[in-house]
DSSP file (Angstrom, degrees, kcal/mol; ACC not computed):
  #  RESIDUE AA STRUCTURE BP1 BP2  ACC     N-H-->O    O-->H-N    N-H-->O    O-->H-N    TCO  KAPPA ALPHA  PHI   PSI    X-CA   Y-CA   Z-CA
    1    1 A X              0   0    0      0, 0.0     2,-0.2     0, 0.0    86,-0.0   0.000 360.0 360.0 360.0 147.4  -37.7  -17.0  -30.2
    2    2 A X        -     0   0    0     85,-0.0    86,-2.7     1,-0.0     2,-0.4  -0.541 360.0-139.0 -93.0 154.6  -37.8  -20.9  -29.6
    3    3 A X  E     -A   87   0A   0     84,-0.2     2,-0.4    -2,-0.2    84,-0.2  -0.941  18.5-151.6-108.2 136.8  -38.1  -23.6  -32.2
    4    4 A X  E     -A   86   0A   0     82,-3.1    82,-2.7    -2,-0.4     2,-0.4  -0.874  17.4-118.3-108.7 139.9  -40.4  -26.5  -31.5
    5    5 A X  E     -AB  85  32A   0     27,-0.6    27,-2.3    -2,-0.4     2,-0.6  -0.594  23.0-151.0 -79.2 130.3  -39.9  -29.9  -32.8
    6    6 A X  E     +AB  84  31A   0     78,-3.1    77,-3.1    -2,-0.4    78,-1.2  -0.855  21.8 172.5-101.7 126.0  -42.7  -31.2  -34.9
    7    7 A X  E     -AB  82  30A   0     23,-2.4    23,-2.5    -2,-0.6     2,-0.6  -0.912  33.2-132.1-127.6 155.0  -43.4  -34.9  -35.0
    8    8 A X  E     -AB  81  29A   0     73,-2.5    73,-2.5    -2,-0.3     2,-0.4  -0.942  28.2-163.1-100.9 128.1  -45.9  -37.3  -36.4
    9    9 A X  E     -AB  80  28A   0     19,-2.9    19,-1.5    -2,-0.6     2,-0.4  -0.918   2.9-152.7-111.3 135.7  -46.9  -39.7  -33.6
   10   10 A X  E     -AB  79  27A   0     69,-3.0    68,-4.0    -2,-0.4    69,-0.9  -0.882   7.4-157.2-111.0 145.0  -48.8  -43.1  -34.5
   11   11 A X  E     -AB  77  26A   0     15,-2.4    15,-1.8    -2,-0.4     2,-0.2  -0.941  19.9-114.9-121.7 141.5  -51.2  -44.9  -32.3
   12   12 A X        -     0   0    0     64,-2.7     3,-0.1    -2,-0.4    12,-0.1  -0.536  24.1-178.0 -70.0 132.5  -52.3  -48.5  -32.1
   13   13 A X        -     0   0    0      1,-0.4    -1,-0.1    10,-0.4     2,-0.1   0.240  40.4-125.5-113.2   7.6  -56.1  -48.9  -32.8
   14   14 A X        -     0   0    0      9,-0.2     9,-2.3     2,-0.0    -1,-0.4  -0.483  41.0 -44.2  85.8-159.1  -56.1  -52.7  -32.3
   15   15 A X  B     -F   22   0B   0      7,-0.2     2,-0.3    -2,-0.1     7,-0.2  -0.832  54.8-102.0-115.2 150.8  -57.3  -55.4  -34.6
   16   16 A X     >  -     0   0    0      5,-3.2     4,-2.3    -2,-0.3     5,-0.1  -0.542  30.7-140.9 -68.4 128.2  -60.4  -55.6  -36.7
   17   17 A X  T  4 S+     0   0    0     -2,-0.3    -1,-0.1     1,-0.2    -3,-0.0   0.712  96.2  40.8 -71.3 -18.4  -62.8  -58.0  -34.9
   18   18 A X  T  4 S+     0   0    0      3,-0.1    -1,-0.2     1,-0.0    -2,-0.0   0.883 129.3  23.9 -89.4 -47.1  -64.0  -59.7  -38.0
   19   19 A X  T  4 S-     0   0    0      2,-0.1    -2,-0.2     1,-0.0     3,-0.1   0.714  89.7-136.9 -94.0 -23.0  -60.9  -60.1  -40.0
   20   20 A X     <  +     0   0    0     -4,-2.3    -3,-0.1     1,-0.3     2,-0.1   0.452  56.7 140.4  74.8   7.3  -58.3  -60.0  -37.1
   21   21 A X        -     0   0    0      1,-0.1    -5,-3.2    -6,-0.1     2,-0.4  -0.414  64.9 -96.1 -76.5 154.5  -56.1  -57.7  -39.2
   22   22 A X  B     -F   15   0B   0     -7,-0.2    -7,-0.2   127,-0.2    -1,-0.1  -0.575  41.4-124.8 -70.0 125.9  -54.2  -54.8  -37.6
   23   23 A X        -     0   0    0     -9,-2.3   -10,-0.4    -2,-0.4    -9,-0.2  -0.393  37.9 -89.0 -69.0 152.7  -56.3  -51.6  -38.1
   24   24 A X        -     0   0    0    -11,-0.1    -1,-0.1     1,-0.1   123,-0.1  -0.339  53.3-106.6 -56.6 135.6  -54.5  -48.7  -39.7
   25   25 A X        -     0   0    0    121,-0.2     2,-0.4    -3,-0.1   -13,-0.2  -0.290  28.9-113.9 -60.2 150.4  -52.6  -46.6  -37.0
   26   26 A X  E     -B   11   0A   0    -15,-1.8   -15,-2.4    87,-0.1     2,-0.4  -0.765  32.9-153.9 -81.6 134.0  -54.0  -43.2  -36.0
   27   27 A X  E     +B   10   0A   0     -2,-0.4    24,-0.4   -17,-0.2     2,-0.3  -0.899  18.1 168.7-110.1 145.6  -51.7  -40.4  -37.0
   28   28 A X  E     -B    9   0A   0    -19,-1.5   -19,-2.9    -2,-0.4     2,-0.3  -0.983  31.6-119.0-149.5 150.4  -51.4  -37.1  -35.3
   29   29 A X  E     -BC   8  49A   0     20,-3.1    20,-1.7    -2,-0.3     2,-0.3  -0.691  29.4-170.2 -79.2 142.8  -49.0  -33.9  -35.4
   30   30 A X  E     -BC   7  48A   0    -23,-2.5   -23,-2.4    -2,-0.3     2,-0.6  -0.933  13.1-158.3-139.2 123.9  -47.4  -33.1  -32.2
   31   31 A X  E     -BC   6  47A   0     16,-2.9    16,-2.2    -2,-0.3     2,-0.6  -0.890  21.1-137.4 -99.9 117.8  -45.4  -29.9  -31.4
   32   32 A X  E     -BC   5  46A   0    -27,-2.3   -27,-0.6    -2,-0.6     2,-0.3  -0.660  16.1-154.2 -76.1 112.5  -43.1  -30.4  -28.4
   33   33 A X        -     0   0    0     12,-1.4     2,-2.7    -2,-0.6    12,-0.3  -0.662  27.6-112.1 -84.5 145.7  -43.1  -27.4  -26.1
   34   34 A X        +     0   0    0     -2,-0.3     2,-0.6    10,-0.1    -1,-0.1  -0.232  59.9 154.3 -76.1  55.7  -40.1  -26.8  -23.9
   35   35 A X        -     0   0    0     -2,-2.7    10,-0.2    10,-0.4     2,-0.1  -0.735  43.6-127.1 -86.2 117.6  -41.9  -27.6  -20.7
   36   36 A X        -     0   0    0     -2,-0.6     2,-0.3     1,-0.1    -1,-0.0  -0.388  23.7-128.1 -65.1 137.2  -39.7  -28.8  -18.0
   37   37 A X        -     0   0    0     -2,-0.1     2,-0.1     4,-0.1     3,-0.1  -0.617  16.3-123.5 -85.4 142.7  -40.8  -32.1  -16.4
   38   38 A X    >   -     0   0    0     -2,-0.3     3,-1.8     1,-0.1    -1,-0.0  -0.473  47.5 -78.2 -75.3 157.6  -41.2  -32.6  -12.7
   39   39 A X  T 3  S+     0   0    0      1,-0.2    -1,-0.1    -2,-0.1     3,-0.1  -0.321 121.1  17.6 -56.6 132.4  -39.1  -35.3  -11.1
   40   40 A X  T 3  S+     0   0    0      1,-0.3     2,-0.3    -3,-0.1    -1,-0.2   0.323  94.1 120.2  92.6 -16.1  -40.9  -38.6  -11.7
   41   41 A X    <   -     0   0    0     -3,-1.8    -1,-0.3     1,-0.1    -4,-0.1  -0.676  34.9-180.0 -90.0 136.6  -43.0  -37.4  -14.6
   42   42 A X        +     0   0    0     -2,-0.3     2,-0.2    -3,-0.1    -1,-0.1   0.387  54.1  92.1-117.1   3.0  -42.5  -39.2  -17.9
   43   43 A X        -     0   0    0     26,-0.0     2,-0.3    25,-0.0    -2,-0.1  -0.622  57.8-154.1-102.3 158.9  -45.0  -37.3  -20.0
   44   44 A X        -     0   0    0     -2,-0.2    25,-0.5    -7,-0.1     2,-0.3  -0.895   9.3-137.6-125.9 160.3  -44.4  -34.2  -22.1
   45   45 A X  E     + D   0  68A   0     -2,-0.3   -12,-1.4   -12,-0.3   -10,-0.4  -0.866  37.5 118.9-118.1 157.7  -46.8  -31.5  -23.1
   46   46 A X  E     -CD  32  67A   0     21,-2.0    21,-1.7    -2,-0.3    20,-1.5  -0.828  59.0 -55.4-171.6-151.4  -47.3  -29.7  -26.4
   47   47 A X  E     -CD  31  65A   0    -16,-2.2   -16,-2.9    -2,-0.2     2,-0.3  -0.980  42.2-158.7-121.8 121.9  -49.8  -28.9  -29.1
   48   48 A X  E     -CD  30  64A   0     16,-1.7    16,-2.8    -2,-0.5     2,-0.4  -0.683   7.4-169.8 -97.6 151.5  -51.5  -31.7  -31.0
   49   49 A X  E     +C   29   0A   0    -20,-1.7   -20,-3.1    -2,-0.3     2,-0.3  -0.956  30.4 137.6-139.9 118.9  -53.1  -31.4  -34.5
   50   50 A X        -     0   0    0     12,-0.4    11,-0.7    -2,-0.4    12,-0.3  -0.989  51.9-101.7-159.1 162.1  -55.2  -34.3  -35.6
   51   51 A X  E     -G   60   0C   0    -24,-0.4     2,-0.3    -2,-0.3     9,-0.2  -0.572  37.8-147.3 -80.0 148.1  -58.4  -35.5  -37.2
   52   52 A X  E     +G   59   0C   0      7,-2.3     7,-1.1    -2,-0.2     2,-0.3  -0.858  52.9   8.3-119.9 159.0  -61.2  -36.7  -35.0
   53   53 A X  S    S-     0   0    0     -2,-0.3     2,-0.3     5,-0.2     5,-0.2  -0.556  91.0 -61.6  76.9-129.6  -63.9  -39.3  -35.4
   54   54 A X    >   -     0   0    0     -2,-0.3     3,-2.6     1,-0.1     4,-0.4  -0.890  64.5 -49.7-148.7 169.3  -63.9  -41.7  -38.4
   55   55 A X  T 3  S+     0   0    0     -2,-0.3    52,-0.2     1,-0.3    50,-0.1  -0.127 123.2  20.4 -45.3 132.4  -64.1  -42.0  -42.2
   56   56 A X  T 3  S+     0   0    0     48,-0.5    -1,-0.3    50,-0.4    51,-0.2   0.216 128.6  50.6  95.0 -13.3  -67.0  -40.1  -43.6
   57   57 A X  S <  S+     0   0    0     -3,-2.6    -2,-0.2    49,-0.1    48,-0.1   0.173  73.6 144.8-139.3  14.8  -67.2  -37.8  -40.6
   58   58 A X        +     0   0    0     -4,-0.4     2,-0.3    46,-0.3    -5,-0.2  -0.201  19.3 172.0 -58.0 147.6  -63.6  -36.6  -40.0
   59   59 A X  E     -G   52   0C   0     -7,-1.1    -7,-2.3    -9,-0.0     2,-0.6  -0.974  31.9-128.9-154.6 154.4  -63.1  -33.1  -38.7
   60   60 A X  E     -G   51   0C   0     -2,-0.3    -9,-0.2    -9,-0.2     3,-0.1  -0.917  14.7-165.9-107.9 114.3  -60.1  -31.0  -37.5
   61   61 A X        -     0   0    0    -11,-0.7     2,-0.2    -2,-0.6    -1,-0.1   0.557  41.9-116.5 -77.3  -6.0  -60.9  -29.4  -34.1
   62   62 A X        -     0   0    0    -12,-0.3   -12,-0.4    33,-0.1    -1,-0.3  -0.537  63.9 -11.5 100.6-171.0  -57.9  -27.0  -34.3
   63   63 A X        -     0   0    0     -2,-0.2     2,-1.0   -14,-0.1   -14,-0.2  -0.443  57.0-149.9 -64.7 124.0  -54.8  -26.9  -32.0
   64   64 A X  E >   -D   48   0A   0    -16,-2.8   -16,-1.7    -2,-0.2     3,-0.9  -0.773  20.2-158.1 -98.4  91.3  -55.2  -29.0  -28.9
   65   65 A X  E 3   +D   47   0A   0     -2,-1.0   -18,-0.2     1,-0.2   -20,-0.0  -0.391  69.4  25.3 -73.4 143.0  -53.0  -27.1  -26.4
   66   66 A X  E 3  S+     0   0A   0    -20,-1.5    -1,-0.2     1,-0.2   -19,-0.2   0.658  85.5 159.1  78.8  18.4  -51.6  -28.9  -23.4
   67   67 A X  E <   -D   46   0A   0    -21,-1.7   -21,-2.0    -3,-0.9     2,-0.5  -0.340  34.7-147.6 -75.5 156.7  -51.7  -32.3  -25.0
   68   68 A X  E >>  -D   45   0A   0    -23,-0.2     4,-1.6     1,-0.1     3,-1.0  -0.986   8.4-145.8-121.3 118.7  -49.7  -35.1  -23.9
   69   69 A X  H 3> S+     0   0    0    -25,-0.5     4,-0.6    -2,-0.5    -1,-0.1   0.799  97.4  59.9 -61.7 -24.5  -48.7  -37.5  -26.7
   70   70 A X  H 34 S+     0   0    0    -26,-0.3    -1,-0.2     1,-0.2     7,-0.2   0.864 117.5  28.5 -66.9 -35.9  -48.9  -40.5  -24.4
   71   71 A X  H <4 S+     0   0    0     -3,-1.0    -2,-0.2     1,-0.1    -1,-0.2   0.433 101.4  87.3-103.9  -7.3  -52.6  -39.9  -23.7
   72   72 A X  H  < S+     0   0    0     -4,-1.6    -3,-0.1     2,-0.0    -2,-0.1   0.914  77.3  61.8 -62.5 -49.9  -53.7  -38.2  -26.9
   73   73 A X  S  < S-     0   0    0     -4,-0.6     4,-0.1     2,-0.2   -61,-0.0  -0.049  90.9-100.5 -84.7-177.3  -54.5  -41.1  -29.2
   74   74 A X  S    S-     0   0    0      2,-0.1     2,-0.2   -63,-0.1    -1,-0.1   0.601 101.3  -2.4 -73.2  -7.5  -57.0  -43.8  -29.2
   75   75 A X  S    S-     0   0    0      1,-0.1    -2,-0.2   -49,-0.1   -62,-0.1  -0.800 104.7 -37.3-158.6-166.7  -54.4  -46.4  -28.0
   76   76 A X        -     0   0    0     -2,-0.2   -64,-2.7     1,-0.1     2,-0.2  -0.292  67.2 -96.3 -71.2 153.7  -50.7  -46.7  -27.0
   77   77 A X  E     -A   11   0A   0    -66,-0.2   -66,-0.3    -7,-0.2    -1,-0.1  -0.475  37.5-179.0 -67.2 133.8  -48.0  -44.8  -29.0
   78   78 A X  E     -     0   0A   0    -68,-4.0     2,-0.3     1,-0.4   -67,-0.2   0.813  60.8 -14.3 -97.4 -47.6  -46.4  -46.9  -31.6
   79   79 A X  E     -A   10   0A   0    -69,-0.9   -69,-3.0    67,-0.1    -1,-0.4  -0.990  48.3-151.9-154.7 156.6  -43.9  -44.5  -33.1
   80   80 A X  E     -A    9   0A   0     -2,-0.3     2,-0.5   -71,-0.2   -71,-0.2  -0.982  12.4-170.2-134.8 125.8  -42.8  -41.0  -33.3
   81   81 A X  E     -A    8   0A   0    -73,-2.5   -73,-2.5    -2,-0.4     2,-0.3  -0.956  19.6-134.5-119.5 121.6  -41.0  -39.5  -36.2
   82   82 A X  E     +A    7   0A   0     -2,-0.5   -75,-0.3   -75,-0.2     3,-0.1  -0.596  26.7 171.7 -71.9 130.5  -39.5  -36.0  -36.2
   83   83 A X  E     -     0   0A   0    -77,-3.1    51,-1.2     1,-0.3     2,-0.3   0.386  55.8 -53.0-122.5  -1.9  -40.4  -34.2  -39.4
   84   84 A X  E     -AE   6 133A   0    -78,-1.2   -78,-3.1    49,-0.2     2,-0.4  -0.978  53.6 -84.3 162.3-170.0  -39.1  -30.7  -38.7
   85   85 A X  E     -AE   5 132A   0     47,-1.2    46,-2.0    -2,-0.3    47,-0.7  -0.970  26.3-153.4-129.9 149.5  -39.1  -27.6  -36.4
   86   86 A X  E     -AE   4 130A   0    -82,-2.7   -82,-3.1    -2,-0.4     2,-0.1  -0.963  19.6-122.3-120.0 136.7  -41.4  -24.7  -36.1
   87   87 A X  E >   -A    3   0A   0     42,-0.6     3,-1.8    -2,-0.4   -84,-0.2  -0.532  25.2-122.7 -75.2 145.3  -40.7  -21.1  -34.8
   88   88 A X  G >  S+     0   0    0    -86,-2.7     3,-1.2     1,-0.3     4,-0.2   0.791 112.0  60.6 -52.8 -33.7  -42.8  -20.1  -31.9
   89   89 A X  G 3  S+     0   0    0      1,-0.2    -1,-0.3   -87,-0.2     3,-0.2   0.655 101.0  55.5 -74.3 -13.9  -44.0  -17.1  -33.9
   90   90 A X  G <> S+     0   0    0     -3,-1.8     4,-2.3     1,-0.2    -1,-0.2   0.320  72.7 104.3-100.9   8.3  -45.5  -19.4  -36.6
   91   91 A X  H <> S+     0   0    0     -3,-1.2     4,-1.7     1,-0.2    -1,-0.2   0.880  83.6  45.4 -59.6 -40.5  -47.8  -21.6  -34.3
   92   92 A X  H  > S+     0   0    0     -3,-0.2     4,-2.7    -4,-0.2    -1,-0.2   0.879 110.9  54.0 -64.0 -41.5  -51.0  -19.8  -35.4
   93   93 A X  H  > S+     0   0    0     -4,-0.2     4,-2.9     1,-0.2    -2,-0.2   0.891 105.6  54.0 -67.8 -36.3  -50.0  -20.1  -39.0
   94   94 A X  H  X S+     0   0    0     -4,-2.3     4,-2.5     2,-0.2     5,-0.3   0.938 108.2  48.7 -56.5 -49.1  -49.5  -23.9  -38.6
   95   95 A X  H  X S+     0   0    0     -4,-1.7     4,-2.3     1,-0.2    -2,-0.2   0.952 112.2  50.0 -61.2 -44.6  -53.0  -24.3  -37.2
   96   96 A X  H  X S+     0   0    0     -4,-2.7     4,-1.8     1,-0.2    -2,-0.2   0.939 109.9  49.3 -55.1 -48.5  -54.3  -22.2  -40.2
   97   97 A X  H  < S+     0   0    0     -4,-2.9     4,-0.3     1,-0.2    -1,-0.2   0.905 113.7  46.0 -56.4 -43.3  -52.4  -24.3  -42.8
   98   98 A X  H  < S+     0   0    0     -4,-2.5     3,-0.3     1,-0.2    -1,-0.2   0.789 109.0  56.1 -77.6 -25.2  -53.7  -27.5  -41.2
   99   99 A X  H  < S+     0   0    0     -4,-2.3    -1,-0.2    -5,-0.3    -2,-0.2   0.870 108.7  48.4 -67.8 -34.2  -57.3  -26.0  -41.1
  100  100 A X  S  < S+     0   0    0     -4,-1.8     2,-0.5    -5,-0.2    -1,-0.2   0.464  84.4 109.0 -87.6  -3.2  -57.1  -25.4  -44.8
  101  101 A X  S    S-     0   0    0     -4,-0.3    19,-0.1    -3,-0.3    15,-0.0  -0.652  81.2-108.1 -77.4 130.9  -55.8  -28.9  -45.6
  102  102 A X        -     0   0    0     -2,-0.5     2,-0.5     1,-0.1    -1,-0.1  -0.153  26.3-152.3 -59.8 142.0  -58.7  -30.7  -47.3
  103  103 A X        -     0   0    0    -45,-0.1     2,-0.5    -3,-0.0    -1,-0.1  -0.990  14.2-136.7-117.5 125.9  -60.7  -33.5  -45.5
  104  104 A X        -     0   0    0     -2,-0.5   -48,-0.5     1,-0.1   -46,-0.3  -0.716  15.7-169.8 -80.0 119.0  -62.2  -36.2  -47.7
  105  105 A X        +     0   0    0     -2,-0.5     2,-0.4   -50,-0.1    -1,-0.1   0.309  48.8 117.9 -98.1   7.0  -65.8  -36.9  -46.4
  106  106 A X    >   -     0   0    0      1,-0.2     3,-0.6   -49,-0.0   -50,-0.4  -0.630  55.8-154.1 -74.3 127.1  -66.2  -39.9  -48.6
  107  107 A X  T 3  S+     0   0    0     -2,-0.4     3,-0.3     1,-0.2    -1,-0.2   0.824  91.0  40.2 -70.4 -33.3  -66.7  -43.0  -46.2
  108  108 A X  T 3  S+     0   0    0      1,-0.2    -1,-0.2     2,-0.1    -2,-0.0   0.178  84.5  95.4-108.3  16.9  -65.4  -45.5  -48.8
  109  109 A X  S <  S-     0   0    0     -3,-0.6    -1,-0.2     2,-0.1    -2,-0.1   0.621  88.1-122.6 -85.9 -10.1  -62.6  -43.7  -50.4
  110  110 A X        +     0   0    0      1,-0.3     2,-0.1    -3,-0.3    -2,-0.1   0.324  67.6 136.5  87.7  -8.2  -59.8  -45.2  -48.3
  111  111 A X        +     0   0    0     -5,-0.2    -1,-0.3     3,-0.1     2,-0.3  -0.439  24.7 150.8 -69.3 140.2  -58.8  -41.7  -47.2
  112  112 A X    >>  -     0   0    0     -2,-0.1     4,-1.9    -3,-0.1     3,-0.6  -0.851  61.1 -62.3-155.3-164.1  -58.0  -41.3  -43.5
  113  113 A X  H 3> S+     0   0    0      1,-0.3     4,-2.2    -2,-0.3     5,-0.2   0.787 126.8  58.9 -59.7 -29.5  -56.0  -39.4  -40.9
  114  114 A X  H 3> S+     0   0    0      2,-0.2     4,-2.0     1,-0.2    -1,-0.3   0.886 105.3  49.8 -69.3 -39.6  -52.7  -40.7  -42.4
  115  115 A X  H <> S+     0   0    0     -3,-0.6     4,-2.3     2,-0.2    -2,-0.2   0.919 112.9  47.2 -57.7 -48.6  -53.7  -39.1  -45.8
  116  116 A X  H  X S+     0   0    0     -4,-1.9     4,-2.6     1,-0.2    -2,-0.2   0.851 110.2  51.2 -62.3 -39.1  -54.5  -35.8  -44.0
  117  117 A X  H  X S+     0   0    0     -4,-2.2     4,-2.6     2,-0.2    -1,-0.2   0.914 111.1  47.6 -69.6 -43.6  -51.3  -35.8  -42.0
  118  118 A X  H  X S+     0   0    0     -4,-2.0     4,-2.3     2,-0.2    -2,-0.2   0.960 115.4  45.9 -66.2 -46.4  -49.1  -36.4  -45.2
  119  119 A X  H  X S+     0   0    0     -4,-2.3     4,-2.0     1,-0.2    -2,-0.2   0.919 111.7  52.0 -63.8 -42.8  -51.0  -33.6  -47.1
  120  120 A X  H  X S+     0   0    0     -4,-2.6     4,-2.3     2,-0.2    -1,-0.2   0.911 107.2  53.5 -60.3 -44.8  -50.7  -31.3  -44.1
  121  121 A X  H  X S+     0   0    0     -4,-2.6     4,-2.5     1,-0.2    -1,-0.2   0.934 109.9  47.8 -57.6 -46.5  -46.9  -32.0  -44.0
  122  122 A X  H  X S+     0   0    0     -4,-2.3     4,-2.8     1,-0.2    -1,-0.2   0.922 110.8  49.7 -59.7 -41.7  -46.6  -31.0  -47.7
  123  123 A X  H  X S+     0   0    0     -4,-2.0     4,-1.8     2,-0.2    -1,-0.2   0.826 108.0  53.3 -77.6 -26.8  -48.5  -27.9  -47.2
  124  124 A X  H  <>S+     0   0    0     -4,-2.3     5,-2.3     2,-0.2     6,-0.5   0.931 112.7  47.3 -65.9 -42.5  -46.4  -26.8  -44.0
  125  125 A X  H ><5S+     0   0    0     -4,-2.5     3,-2.0     1,-0.2    -2,-0.2   0.944 110.2  50.7 -61.6 -45.5  -43.3  -27.3  -46.2
  126  126 A X  H 3<5S+     0   0    0     -4,-2.8    -1,-0.2     1,-0.3    -2,-0.2   0.868 108.8  50.4 -58.9 -36.4  -44.8  -25.3  -49.0
  127  127 A X  T 3<5S-     0   0    0     -4,-1.8    -1,-0.3    -5,-0.2    -2,-0.2   0.400 112.1-124.8 -80.8   2.5  -45.7  -22.5  -46.6
  128  128 A X  T < 5 +     0   0    0     -3,-2.0    -3,-0.2    -4,-0.2    -2,-0.1   0.886  68.0 136.8  53.2  44.4  -42.1  -22.7  -45.5
  129  129 A X      < +     0   0    0     -5,-2.3     2,-1.0     1,-0.1   -42,-0.6   0.649  46.6  86.1 -91.1 -18.9  -43.2  -23.1  -41.7
  130  130 A X  E     -E   86   0A   0     -6,-0.5   -44,-0.2     1,-0.2     3,-0.2  -0.777  54.0-178.8 -88.4 104.5  -40.6  -25.8  -41.1
  131  131 A X  E    S+     0   0A   0    -46,-2.0     2,-0.6    -2,-1.0    -1,-0.2   0.829  83.7  36.9 -71.5 -39.7  -37.4  -24.1  -40.2
  132  132 A X  E    S-E   85   0A   0    -47,-0.7   -47,-1.2    -3,-0.1     2,-0.5  -0.964  91.4-168.8-110.8 105.0  -35.5  -27.3  -39.8
  133  133 A X  E     -E   84   0A   0     -2,-0.6     2,-1.3   -49,-0.2     3,-0.2  -0.863  28.1-159.8-108.3 123.7  -37.0  -29.3  -42.6
  134  134 A X    >   +     0   0    0    -51,-1.2     3,-1.8    -2,-0.5    -1,-0.0  -0.554  31.2 158.7 -94.5  66.7  -36.4  -33.0  -43.0
  135  135 A X  T 3   +     0   0    0     -2,-1.3    -1,-0.2     1,-0.3   -51,-0.0   0.659  60.5  75.6 -73.1 -17.3  -37.4  -32.7  -46.7
  136  136 A X  T 3  S+     0   0    0     -3,-0.2     2,-1.4     1,-0.1    -1,-0.3   0.770  77.4  85.8 -62.1 -22.6  -35.6  -36.0  -47.5
  137  137 A X  S <  S-     0   0    0     -3,-1.8    -1,-0.1   -54,-0.1    -3,-0.1  -0.652  71.2-173.0 -83.4  94.0  -38.6  -37.6  -45.8
  138  138 A X     >  -     0   0    0     -2,-1.4     4,-2.6     1,-0.1     5,-0.3  -0.162  41.6 -94.0 -76.9 175.1  -40.9  -37.8  -48.8
  139  139 A X  H  > S+     0   0    0      1,-0.2     4,-2.5     2,-0.2     5,-0.2   0.936 129.8  45.9 -54.4 -46.2  -44.6  -39.0  -48.5
  140  140 A X  H  > S+     0   0    0      1,-0.2     4,-2.6     2,-0.2    -1,-0.2   0.875 111.2  52.1 -69.1 -34.5  -43.6  -42.5  -49.3
  141  141 A X  H  > S+     0   0    0      2,-0.2     4,-2.1     1,-0.2    -1,-0.2   0.887 110.5  46.8 -66.3 -38.6  -40.7  -42.3  -46.9
  142  142 A X  H  X S+     0   0    0     -4,-2.6     4,-2.4     2,-0.2    -2,-0.2   0.933 114.1  48.6 -66.5 -49.5  -42.8  -41.2  -44.1
  143  143 A X  H  < S+     0   0    0     -4,-2.5     4,-0.5    -5,-0.3    -2,-0.2   0.924 113.3  47.4 -58.0 -44.6  -45.4  -43.9  -44.9
  144  144 A X  H >< S+     0   0    0     -4,-2.6     3,-0.9     1,-0.2    -1,-0.2   0.925 113.0  47.9 -64.9 -43.1  -42.7  -46.6  -45.1
  145  145 A X  H 3< S+     0   0    0     -4,-2.1    -1,-0.2     1,-0.3    -2,-0.2   0.910 120.7  37.3 -65.3 -39.2  -41.1  -45.4  -41.8
  146  146 A X  T 3< S+     0   0    0     -4,-2.4    -1,-0.3    -5,-0.1    -2,-0.2   0.247  87.6 139.5-102.1   6.7  -44.5  -45.4  -39.9
  147  147 A X    <   -     0   0    0     -3,-0.9     2,-0.1    -4,-0.5     3,-0.1  -0.170  56.6-111.8 -61.3 152.7  -46.2  -48.5  -41.6
  148  148 A X        -     0   0    0      1,-0.1    -1,-0.1  -126,-0.1  -124,-0.1  -0.446  39.9-100.9 -76.5 151.7  -48.2  -50.9  -39.6
  149  149 A X              0   0    0      1,-0.1  -127,-0.2    -2,-0.1    -1,-0.1  -0.352 360.0 360.0 -71.6 158.0  -46.6  -54.4  -39.1
  150  150 A X              0   0    0     -3,-0.1    -1,-0.1  -129,-0.1  -128,-0.1   0.518 360.0 360.0 -73.9 360.0  -48.0  -57.1  -41.5
């Protein structure tokens, strides 16, 4: 059985048109599948797990198979952080754990896809689905590593 690298990929969402501040980056999980690239191709395929829409209306559509991390998000990739490895036999269980990860439907709570991703990572660890686990990456450590520029 193969192990697949699990990463958190962040995407630029631009700037707020009123304040000019950088919008919080969109975060998604990406499982890298061992798909050989054709000559001249720079993209990779895998399975994405992410929230869709916006605060107050977030939903998890399930595993997005055949995803390409370059074209997956709402803007260009900013960073990618490896957070563990998942065994091929555990792919459906990963989706189940992420489907069971709570989604805050309150529009004004400040909760977003970053919150869901961090909670999902903890739940994947608790379920012992990360065979190579970067457990030294705490929630605070992941947030610091992937933070938006000032």
